[in-house]
C-alpha positions as CSV (number, residue, x, y, z in Angstrom):
1,M,-15.1,-0.4,-11.8
2,R,-12.0,1.4,-10.2
3,I,-10.9,0.6,-7.0
4,S,-9.4,4.3,-5.6
5,A,-5.9,4.9,-4.3
6,R,-7.6,5.6,-1.0
7,A,-9.4,1.8,-1.0
8,D,-6.0,0.3,-2.1
9,Y,-4.3,1.8,0.6
10,A,-6.9,1.5,3.5
11,V,-6.8,-2.2,2.5
12,R,-2.7,-3.1,2.3
13,A,-2.6,-0.9,5.8
14,A,-5.4,-3.0,7.4
15,L,-3.6,-6.2,5.7
16,Q,-0.3,-5.0,7.6
17,L,-2.1,-4.5,10.8
18,A,-3.5,-8.4,10.3
19,V,-0.3,-10.0,10.2
20,S,1.2,-7.8,13.1
21,Q,-2.1,-8.3,15.3
22,D,-0.1,-10.5,17.7
23,D,3.1,-7.6,18.0
24,G,1.1,-5.0,19.5
25,P,0.6,-1.6,18.2
26,L,2.0,-0.9,14.8
27,K,3.1,3.2,14.2
28,A,1.3,4.7,11.1
29,E,4.8,5.4,10.1
30,A,6.0,2.0,10.2
31,I,2.6,0.9,8.2
32,A,3.5,3.4,5.4
33,D,6.5,2.6,5.0
34,A,6.0,-1.4,5.0
35,Q,3.5,-0.7,2.3
36,D,5.1,2.6,0.2
37,I,1.8,4.7,2.0
38,P,2.2,8.3,2.1
39,H,2.5,9.2,5.8
40,K,-0.1,12.3,6.0
41,F,-2.6,10.5,3.4
42,L,-2.2,7.1,5.7
43,E,-2.9,9.2,8.9
44,G,-6.6,10.4,7.1
45,I,-7.5,6.3,6.1
46,L,-6.3,5.1,9.5
47,N,-8.7,7.8,11.5
48,D,-11.8,7.4,9.2
49,M,-11.0,3.2,9.8
50,R,-10.9,4.1,13.4
51,R,-14.3,6.2,13.2
52,G,-15.4,3.3,11.3
53,G,-15.3,0.7,14.0
54,L,-12.1,-1.2,11.8
55,V,-9.2,-0.2,14.1
56,L,-8.2,1.0,17.4
57,S,-5.7,4.0,18.1
58,Q,-3.3,4.3,21.4
59,R,-1.2,7.0,22.1
60,G,2.2,7.1,23.3
61,G,5.7,5.3,23.5
62,N,3.9,2.4,22.3
63,G,1.0,3.2,20.8
64,G,0.2,2.5,16.9
65,Y,-2.8,1.1,15.5
66,R,-4.4,-2.4,15.9
67,L,-7.6,-4.1,14.3
68,A,-10.6,-3.6,16.1
69,K,-11.8,-7.1,15.7
70,P,-10.3,-10.6,14.6
71,A,-8.6,-10.1,11.0
72,T,-10.9,-12.9,10.1
73,S,-14.0,-11.0,10.8
74,I,-13.4,-8.0,9.3
75,S,-14.2,-8.4,4.9
76,I,-12.2,-6.4,2.2
77,A,-15.6,-5.1,1.6
78,D,-15.7,-3.6,5.4
79,V,-12.7,-1.8,4.6
80,I,-13.5,0.1,1.4
81,R,-16.9,0.8,2.4
82,V,-15.5,2.7,5.2
83,V,-13.4,4.6,3.4
84,D,-14.8,5.4,0.1
85,G,-18.4,4.2,0.6
86,P,-20.6,2.2,-1.1
87,L,-19.1,-0.4,-3.3
88,V,-20.7,0.5,-6.5
89,S,-22.8,3.5,-7.5
90,V,-23.7,4.7,-10.8
91,R,-22.9,8.7,-10.7
92,G,-22.6,8.5,-7.2
93,V,-26.4,7.0,-6.7
94,R,-26.9,3.3,-5.4
95,P,-28.4,1.0,-8.3
96,P,-31.8,0.4,-6.4
97,D,-32.8,4.6,-6.4
98,L,-31.9,4.9,-10.2
99,S,-34.5,4.4,-13.0
100,Y,-34.1,3.9,-16.3
101,T,-36.7,4.6,-19.6
102,G,-37.4,3.3,-23.1
103,P,-34.2,0.9,-24.3
104,A,-31.8,2.0,-21.0
105,A,-34.4,0.3,-18.5
106,S,-32.7,-2.8,-18.7
107,L,-29.3,-1.0,-17.4
108,L,-30.9,-0.8,-13.7
109,P,-31.0,-5.1,-13.6
110,L,-27.3,-4.9,-15.1
111,W,-25.6,-2.5,-12.3
112,I,-28.1,-4.4,-9.7
113,A,-26.1,-7.4,-11.0
114,L,-23.0,-5.9,-11.1
115,R,-23.3,-4.8,-7.2
116,S,-24.2,-7.8,-6.3
117,N,-21.4,-9.5,-7.9
118,V,-18.7,-7.1,-6.5
119,R,-20.0,-7.2,-3.2
120,E,-20.5,-11.1,-3.4
121,I,-16.5,-11.4,-3.9
122,L,-15.3,-8.2,-1.5
123,E,-17.7,-9.7,1.3
124,G,-17.3,-12.9,1.1
125,V,-12.9,-12.3,1.6
126,S,-11.6,-11.4,4.8
127,L,-8.1,-9.6,5.7
128,A,-7.6,-12.8,7.1
129,D,-7.6,-14.8,3.9
130,V,-5.8,-12.1,2.0
131,A,-3.1,-12.0,4.5
132,T,-2.5,-15.9,4.3
133,S,-3.0,-16.0,0.7
134,D,-5.6,-18.7,1.0
135,L,-8.5,-16.7,-0.9
136,P,-11.7,-18.8,-1.4
137,A,-12.2,-21.3,-3.8
138,D,-15.0,-19.4,-5.9
139,V,-12.5,-16.2,-5.8
140,S,-9.3,-18.2,-6.8
141,A,-11.2,-19.6,-9.8
142,L,-12.1,-16.2,-11.1
143,T,-8.4,-15.5,-11.8
144,D,-8.1,-19.1,-14.0
145,V,-10.2,-17.4,-16.7
146,P,-8.2,-16.9,-19.3
147,D,-9.0,-13.1,-20.4
148,A,-9.2,-12.0,-16.4
149,W,-5.5,-10.4,-16.7
150,T,-6.0,-8.8,-20.1
151,N,-7.8,-5.6,-21.3
152,P,-10.0,-5.8,-24.3
């Protein structure tokens, strides 16, 4: 599975907004500088996040962006879906819409299991969890698997 640059930048921008919730709106330039994200690319991402109901924008000298809901109410999955669409697809098709025959028939339950696990993790972790370095125990436990950090 790959996390796109767009999704990575969106999550990082949302985290920057999460830790700044009490400071008022943040300008896109400030988010871009803090997270080393190309400013123009970030503007498009923030617009998608605004249209998706995750951030609010305010114009003017004191304007900028802020989260539309508390960071505890926004999952990492919410952010990724707004900028990239479904979390797991095969050839751009969601697993339940696929069909296979013969020896490939068991691929469908495999793709559905993968989708289920990805959803369980990304929907179970909020922006607040990441921003406060307080990942759920079941997610943290996955990082303790010896091969988790190595590429085969």
